[in-house]
C-alpha positions as CSV (number, residue, x, y, z in Angstrom):
1,M,-8.1,12.2,14.9
2,E,-4.9,14.0,14.2
3,I,-2.8,12.4,12.0
4,K,1.2,12.2,12.8
5,S,2.3,10.5,9.8
6,L,0.9,8.6,6.6
7,I,2.6,6.2,4.3
8,S,0.5,4.4,1.2
9,K,1.9,1.5,-0.5
10,K,0.4,0.3,-3.8
11,R,1.2,-2.9,-5.8
12,M,0.1,-4.0,-9.5
13,L,0.6,-7.3,-10.6
14,F,0.9,-8.2,-14.4
15,A,0.7,-11.1,-16.8
16,A,4.3,-12.0,-18.1
17,G,5.4,-9.8,-21.0
18,E,3.4,-6.9,-20.3
19,L,5.8,-5.2,-18.7
20,P,8.9,-3.8,-20.9
21,F,11.1,-4.6,-18.1
22,D,14.1,-5.7,-20.4
23,S,14.0,-2.1,-21.7
24,L,15.7,-1.1,-18.2
25,A,18.8,-3.0,-19.1
26,A,19.5,0.0,-21.1
27,P,21.5,2.9,-19.3
28,E,20.2,5.6,-21.1
29,N,16.3,4.3,-19.9
30,R,17.6,3.8,-16.3
31,S,19.1,7.1,-16.5
32,K,15.8,8.8,-17.7
33,L,14.0,7.0,-15.0
34,Q,15.8,8.0,-12.2
35,K,16.0,11.5,-13.4
36,E,12.1,11.4,-13.8
37,F,11.6,11.1,-10.5
38,K,14.7,12.4,-8.7
39,L,15.9,8.9,-6.8
40,E,18.8,9.1,-4.8
41,T,19.8,5.4,-5.4
42,L,18.6,2.9,-8.3
43,S,20.2,-0.4,-8.1
44,W,19.5,-4.0,-9.5
45,G,18.5,-6.7,-6.7
46,E,16.2,-9.6,-6.4
47,R,13.0,-10.2,-4.6
48,G,12.1,-14.1,-4.5
49,N,14.8,-14.8,-6.8
50,I,13.0,-12.5,-9.4
51,P,15.2,-9.6,-11.0
52,M,13.9,-6.0,-9.7
53,L,15.3,-2.6,-10.2
54,H,14.7,-0.5,-6.7
55,G,14.6,3.0,-6.2
56,T,14.9,5.1,-3.1
57,R,14.0,8.5,-1.9
58,G,12.7,10.2,-5.0
59,Q,10.2,13.1,-5.4
60,F,7.0,13.7,-7.8
61,P,4.6,16.6,-8.1
62,Y,1.0,16.2,-6.6
63,Q,-1.4,18.7,-6.3
64,D,0.6,21.5,-7.0
65,K,3.2,20.1,-4.2
66,I,6.3,18.1,-4.2
67,R,5.7,14.9,-2.4
68,S,8.4,12.1,-1.4
69,I,8.6,8.5,-3.1
70,M,10.2,6.4,-0.2
71,E,10.6,3.2,-2.6
72,M,9.9,2.0,-6.1
73,S,10.2,-1.4,-7.5
74,I,10.0,-2.6,-10.8
75,Q,10.0,-6.3,-11.5
76,P,9.2,-8.1,-14.7
77,I,5.4,-8.7,-13.5
78,A,5.1,-6.3,-11.0
79,L,5.2,-2.4,-10.0
80,E,5.4,-1.2,-6.3
81,V,5.9,2.2,-4.9
82,I,5.7,3.7,-1.3
83,V,4.8,6.8,-1.0
84,D,4.8,9.5,2.2
85,G,1.1,10.4,1.9
86,E,-2.3,9.3,0.9
87,T,-3.0,6.3,-1.9
88,E,-3.8,8.9,-4.6
89,G,-0.2,10.0,-4.5
90,A,1.0,6.3,-5.2
91,D,-1.5,6.3,-8.2
92,C,-0.2,9.5,-9.4
93,V,3.5,7.8,-9.4
94,L,2.5,4.5,-11.1
95,G,0.6,6.4,-13.7
96,I,3.9,8.6,-14.8
97,L,5.8,5.4,-14.2
98,E,3.9,3.5,-16.6
99,A,3.9,6.2,-19.2
100,L,7.8,6.4,-19.0
101,L,7.9,2.4,-19.0
102,S,5.7,2.6,-22.4
103,S,7.8,5.1,-24.2
104,F,11.0,2.5,-23.7
105,S,9.1,-0.3,-25.2
106,A,9.8,-0.6,-28.9
107,V,5.9,-2.4,-29.0
108,E,3.2,-0.1,-30.3
109,R,0.1,-0.3,-27.3
110,T,-2.9,0.8,-28.3
111,D,-4.4,0.5,-24.6
112,K,-3.4,0.9,-21.1
113,W,-2.0,-2.0,-19.5
114,Q,-4.3,-3.7,-17.0
115,P,-2.9,-5.1,-13.7
116,R,-4.4,-8.8,-13.0
117,E,-4.3,-7.7,-9.5
118,T,-3.6,-4.9,-7.4
119,S,-2.9,-4.4,-3.5
120,H,-2.8,-1.6,-1.2
121,E,-1.3,-1.0,2.2
122,T,-1.6,2.0,4.5
123,F,0.4,2.9,7.6
124,C,-0.8,5.7,9.8
125,V,0.6,7.2,13.1
126,C,-2.2,9.0,14.5
127,H,-3.6,10.6,17.6
128,L,-7.0,9.1,18.2
129,E,-9.7,10.4,20.9
130,T,-10.5,6.7,22.4
131,E,-9.8,4.9,25.9
132,S,-7.9,1.8,26.6
133,W,-10.9,-0.2,27.1
134,W,-11.1,-1.2,23.3
135,Q,-8.3,-3.6,23.3
136,L,-10.2,-6.7,24.3
137,S,-13.7,-5.2,24.1
138,Q,-16.7,-7.2,22.8
139,P,-17.4,-3.8,20.7
140,Y,-14.2,-3.6,19.2
141,T,-14.9,-7.2,18.0
142,D,-18.3,-6.0,16.6
143,F,-16.5,-3.1,15.3
144,L,-13.8,-5.3,13.0
145,H,-16.8,-7.7,11.9
146,S,-19.1,-4.7,11.0
147,A,-17.0,-1.9,9.4
148,V,-13.3,-3.8,8.5
149,L,-14.4,-7.3,7.5
150,P,-16.8,-6.0,4.7
151,K,-14.4,-3.4,3.4
152,I,-11.3,-6.0,3.0
153,S,-13.8,-8.4,1.4
154,E,-14.6,-5.7,-1.2
155,A,-11.2,-4.8,-1.8
156,Y,-9.9,-8.5,-2.3
157,P,-12.7,-11.0,-2.9
158,N,-10.1,-13.6,-3.4
159,A,-8.7,-12.9,0.3
160,E,-9.0,-15.9,3.1
161,V,-9.5,-13.6,6.1
162,V,-8.8,-14.9,9.3
163,M,-10.0,-13.4,13.0
164,L,-7.3,-12.8,15.4
165,P,-7.5,-11.7,18.8
166,G,-7.5,-7.8,18.3
167,Q,-6.9,-8.0,14.8
168,V,-7.9,-8.9,11.2
169,Q,-5.4,-11.2,9.3
170,F,-5.7,-12.4,5.5
171,R,-3.5,-14.3,2.9
172,L,-4.3,-13.8,-0.5
173,L,-3.9,-15.8,-3.4
174,F,-3.5,-14.2,-6.8
175,K,-5.2,-16.3,-9.8
176,M,-3.0,-15.9,-12.7
177,K,-1.7,-18.3,-15.8
178,V,1.9,-16.9,-15.2
179,A,2.2,-18.3,-11.3
180,H,0.7,-18.5,-8.2
181,H,1.7,-15.5,-6.3
182,L,0.9,-15.8,-2.4
183,I,1.4,-12.1,-0.9
184,A,2.8,-12.2,2.6
185,P,-0.4,-12.0,5.4
186,K,-1.3,-8.6,5.9
187,T,-2.9,-7.2,8.8
188,F,-5.5,-4.7,10.1
189,A,-4.4,-3.3,13.3
190,I,-4.8,-0.5,15.9
191,E,-2.4,-0.7,18.7
192,L,-1.1,1.8,20.9
193,R,2.4,2.8,19.8
194,E,5.6,1.4,21.4
195,G,6.8,3.1,24.2
196,V,3.8,5.5,24.7
197,S,1.3,5.4,27.5
198,A,-2.4,4.7,27.0
199,E,-3.2,8.3,28.5
200,E,-1.1,10.0,25.2
201,R,-3.8,7.9,23.0
202,L,-0.9,7.6,20.3
203,F,-1.7,4.8,18.0
204,W,0.0,2.6,15.0
205,T,-2.5,1.5,12.6
206,T,-2.0,-0.5,9.7
207,S,-4.6,-2.0,6.8
208,P,-4.3,-3.7,3.5
209,L,-6.4,-1.0,2.2
210,R,-6.4,2.5,0.4
211,S,-5.8,5.3,2.7
212,E,-9.0,7.0,2.1
213,T,-10.5,3.6,3.2
214,H,-8.4,3.5,6.3
215,L,-9.0,7.0,7.6
216,E,-12.6,6.4,7.1
217,I,-12.5,3.4,9.3
218,L,-10.3,4.9,12.0
219,R,-13.1,7.9,11.9
220,Q,-15.6,5.4,12.6
221,F,-13.6,3.5,15.3
222,E,-13.2,7.1,17.3
223,E,-16.9,7.5,17.0
224,M,-17.6,3.9,18.2
225,A,-15.2,4.5,21.1
226,G,-16.6,7.7,21.7
227,S,-20.2,6.2,22.5
228,A,-19.2,2.9,24.1
229,P,-19.9,2.2,27.6
230,R,-16.9,2.5,29.9
């Protein structure tokens, strides 16, 4: 497997009142936030009629390197970040963000905020050593059941998983007192990148999992594809 690009997304959902969202109304706090992550843009908006502070094209230090933040969103009950690289980078950004928001809060906190729900997504373009047989084959369907579904069920025990031809899709209902938040359907998929021939073996892959789990599944897929009958 040769990774061409890897993008990780992490979203944490909190109970109402836990995040000091109102503190971001102060211009000096937004300025500190933008400076901390070197965000090129930071602006107010809405998502589903919920106010949101949205930043784009930032940076953060991770493992002695400067990594890229693609997007960052702060809502009254949610924090979300999309980074170039593995999920551990998203963990790092959200840890820095939580500490910064805590410094803005006038309320003394003795413990770290505990998210009520956490979701992930990984997007990867990679070269896989496999043939095109897998697209409608029984071995691929068996692989989804044996290698993919258990990982999704482990990560999202409240998920309603649906098997569709060639992919796994689910909808997850967050069970919270503040509201019922239904996230958009998420998909596990391995498919040839658009405009690329099967011989080039360049794939677009996505999953609602952490990047390390996502890449582990892709390695298992390569092994399965290499040993399956043609």
